[in-house]
C-alpha positions in Angstrom: 139.2 96.9 117.1 140.0 94.7 120.0 142.5 91.9 119.5 142.0 88.3 120.7 145.6 87.1 120.7 149.1 88.3 121.6 151.6 86.1 119.8 155.2 86.1 120.9 157.9 85.3 118.3 161.7 85.2 118.1 163.8 86.9 115.3 165.7 83.6 114.9 168.9 85.5 114.7 171.8 84.3 116.8 171.4 84.9 120.5 173.4 88.0 121.5 173.3 89.7 118.2 172.0 93.3 118.2 169.4 93.2 115.5 166.4 95.6 115.6 163.2 96.6 113.8 165.1 97.9 110.8 166.8 94.5 110.3 163.4 92.7 110.6 161.9 95.2 108.1 164.7 94.3 105.6 164.2 90.6 106.1 160.5 90.8 105.7 160.8 92.9 102.6 163.2 90.3 101.2 160.5 87.7 101.9 157.9 89.7 100.0 156.0 91.2 102.9 154.4 94.6 102.3 152.6 97.2 104.3 149.8 99.3 102.7 151.0 102.7 101.6 148.2 104.4 103.5 149.1 102.5 106.7 152.8 103.5 106.3 151.8 107.1 105.9 149.9 106.9 109.2 152.5 105.0 111.3 156.3 104.4 110.9 156.5 105.5 107.2 160.1 104.2 106.8 159.1 100.6 107.6 157.9 99.1 104.4 157.4 95.4 105.3 157.8 94.6 109.0 155.1 92.2 110.1 155.2 92.6 113.9 153.6 95.4 115.9 156.5 95.3 118.4 160.2 94.3 118.5 162.1 93.9 121.8 165.8 94.5 121.3 168.6 93.0 123.5 168.9 96.2 125.5 165.2 96.0 126.3 164.2 98.8 124.0 160.7 98.3 122.6 160.5 99.4 119.0 157.2 99.7 117.1 156.6 98.1 113.7 153.0 98.2 112.6 150.3 100.0 114.5 148.2 97.8 116.8 145.2 98.4 114.6 147.1 97.4 111.5 146.8 93.8 110.3 150.1 92.1 111.0 152.1 89.7 108.9 153.4 87.3 111.5 151.1 84.3 112.0 149.1 82.9 109.1 145.4 82.8 109.9 145.8 85.0 113.0 147.1 88.3 111.6 143.9 90.2 111.7 143.0 89.3 115.3 146.4 89.4 116.9 149.3 91.6 118.0 152.8 90.2 117.1 155.7 90.7 119.4 159.2 89.7 118.3 162.0 89.1 120.8 165.5 89.6 119.2 167.3 86.3 119.5 166.6 82.6 119.2 166.4 81.1 122.7 168.1 83.2 125.3 167.1 86.7 126.2 168.6 89.5 128.3 167.0 90.5 131.7 166.1 93.8 130.0 164.2 91.9 127.3 162.3 89.9 129.8 161.4 93.0 131.8 160.2 94.8 128.6 158.2 91.8 127.5 156.4 91.6 130.8 155.6 95.3 130.9 154.5 95.3 127.2 152.2 92.3 127.8 150.7 94.0 130.8 150.2 97.2 128.8 148.7 95.5 125.8 146.3 93.6 128.1 145.0 96.8 129.6 143.9 97.8 126.1 142.9 94.3 125.0 141.8 92.5 128.2 140.4 89.5 126.4 143.6 88.8 124.5 145.3 85.5 125.3 149.0 85.1 125.1 150.6 82.5 122.8 153.9 81.4 121.4 154.2 81.3 117.6 154.9 77.6 117.8 151.4 77.0 119.0 150.1 78.0 115.5 153.0 77.2 113.2 154.0 73.6 113.2 157.0 74.5 110.9 158.4 76.8 113.7 158.4 74.4 116.7 161.1 76.5 118.4 159.6 80.0 118.0 160.0 81.9 120.4 162.5 79.5 122.0 160.6 79.2 125.3 157.4 77.6 126.5 155.0 80.5 126.4 152.1 78.7 128.2 154.4 77.8 131.0 155.7 81.3 131.2 152.2 82.7 131.5 151.1 80.0 134.0 154.1 80.9 136.1 153.0 84.5 136.4 155.4 85.7 133.7 158.5 84.1 135.3 161.2 83.9 132.7 162.6 80.3 132.5 166.2 80.1 133.8 167.4 78.3 130.7 166.2 81.1 128.5 167.9 84.0 130.4 171.3 85.5 129.9 173.0 85.9 133.3 
């Protein structure tokens, strides 16, 4: 099933902290998120609740959460038609994270060429900061990371 949207999020954890997909899985579990048992058996069986398909850690490592063809739990009203990417942090990201985000976006768009890229804030008015940078401007600038959102 082809996806229509790629939605970028932040973990909303303090910038510079080394959280990962296991931390997000724990937080989502505490919030009551669940993955179907059959989906867990097929992909990442140890992750019981993570809502994103991808998590980008501070060191640039891309970790998988849900499978791309598994309905996410990251953006109300858009979960079935989107792929969720979470950047670890709140507003500032490492050069490795930016590099991984760009490569991941390009990779996803080869499989889902019609998918448009959004920031979570464009759909969730209660999260006006998520992912901490202006995603439409980032895309319009040819994936140029904003200087104010980069670690040196």
